[in-house]
N, C-alpha and C positions, 0 to 999 in steps of 0.2 A: 158314245153315242147310247143313250137308253131309249127304251121303246115304251114308255109309260102310255097310259091311256088318256093321259091329261091333253087338253086341247092345246094347240099352240097359238099363243096371242102374241100378236107383233104390230109394230108401228111401221108406217111407210112413208116415204118423201119422196116425191117424184111421180114418173108415169106408171101408175099401178097396172096399166094394160099391158105392160111388158111381163107381166106373170102368166099371160094367156099365150104368149109366143112360145116357139119350140126353144127350150133351153139346154144348155150345157154348163155344168160346173167344173170350174178348173181349180186344181190344187198343186203345189210344188213345195217340197220341203223348204226349209231355211237356208241349208246348204245345199249346192248343186254342182255337179262337175263341170267346169269350164267347158269341156269337148261338148257339152249339149247346146251352149248358146246359139252359135249358127243356126242350127238345125231347128231350135225351138222359135227363133225370131221368124224364119221362113214359114213355119208351120202355124205360128199365132197369126202372121199377117194374112194367111189364108183363111183362117177362121174370122177374121174383121171384116172380109168381104161375104160372108153368108148372113142369110137373115134369120140370126140366132139372138138370143139373149146369152150373154156370157156371164156366168154368176160366179160368185167367191167372195172371200174375205178379204182378198187382194192385200195380204198383209207380209207374206214372207218378201225377201228382197227380189225374186225372180217374179212374182207376182205383181210386186208394186212396178217392175220395169215394163212388164207387158201393161199394165193398166196405164200407164203413161202414153201409151202408143194409140188409146181410142181417140177418135176424132168424130166431129160430129157429122162429117159427111160420110163416113163408112156405113155398111149396111147394118154389121152387127150392134147390138144394144148393151148396156151393161147394168147388171143387177149386182149391187154391191151390198153385202151382208155386214153389220156391224155387231159387235159385242159390247155396246154402249148405247145411251141415248143418243138417237139421230136428231132430235129436236133441238139439242143444245149445239150441233155441229155447225161451225163456219165453214161454207164451202169454199173448196180449193176454185182457181179459175178454171180448170179443167172441169170439175164437177158444174160448176156455173153453166159453163158453154153446152155441156151436155143435157143439163137438165132443162135449159132454154129450148133446146132442139126436141125435148120429149124423149131423148135416149137414155135417160139414167132413171133408175129405180133404186133407192136406198131402203133396206130393210133391216129393221133389229129386234129381237125379241123385247116384250114390253117390260121395260125397266127404265126406273128415273137415275140411273146410274151415269154419271159423265165418265166414270173410270171403268176401264176393262178389267176382269178378274178372270181366273181360270173357269170359275162356274159359268161366267156369262159367255166365254168362248165356246164351252161345251153347249150350252144352251142354244147359241147361234148356230152352231154347227148341226145340232140336232133339227133346227128349224129349216137350213138350206138343204139338209137331206130328205126333209119331209116335203119340200116344195119342188126338187129337182132329181128327177128320175134317171138323169144320165150325167154320169161324174168321169171326168178325165184327169188321171193324174199324170202330170208332166213328169215329176221326178218324186220318188219316194225314197228316202234315207232309211235303210234298214233299221229296225229297232225304235223308230220313232213313232209320234201318235198318228201320222198319215197311213203306216203300216198297219196299225191297229183297225183305223177307219176302212183301209182298203179290205182287210179280211172280213170284218163284220157287213160292208156293205155288199160283198159276193154273195152274203147270204139271205140278203132282203128282198132281193128282186130288182134291184138298180141294174141299169146298164153300165157297166165299169169298165173303161178304157184307160189305156195306158199309152203314152206317147212311145212310137214303135221306133226304139233305139237300144242299142246294145246294153246301156246302162239300167234299162229296165228288164232285162231279159227273165230275170226271177219272177216277176209281177206278170209277165206274158204267160210264163209257165204255170202260174198258179191259178188261171182263168180269166184273166182280164182280157178284154178284146184289144188288140194292137190297132192303134190309130195312126195313120199317115196322113201327109198331103193328098196323096192319090186316092183315097178312099172315105173323103169327108162327106160323100152323098149319105152314108148310113145315117149320119146326124138328122136330115131333112125327114126322116120316116117318124 
């Protein structure tokens, strides 16, 4: 995540008004402990019933599983950040349903590339962090890219949350705000 003075140019597809909604970006590492699954499923179910824009790249296995739970009748909306040209994407049935109901916004850095690259992932993440001040890490594998993002975001004025579970203890101790189903009202502010 670089902090250059260059303006962030991006493309959108869907309901642009979701950027004016209260938003929470969600991240999870590629691998996660199975012991987290039941608690995270319940936690995410609660998030779906809040008037929030839930943002992310939705690319790790856990993030994809959670994304599949979105439904047009739920209160939460989806802001999906891509690391490739969104104008060339063919919508999935879920994306089509959400788009029809105005519950989906797709965002990508200005690129003509239909392929994802490491450079575009970094650019996408920089855009996501610039547009979302509340970030919740569901699980961070120590030593990975998310741990680096976590450390940087703690220094930038973002509200950095971590799912309150024993596997995330290290990150709670590092200064993240623990987040449980019982204190989701903090996200409404």
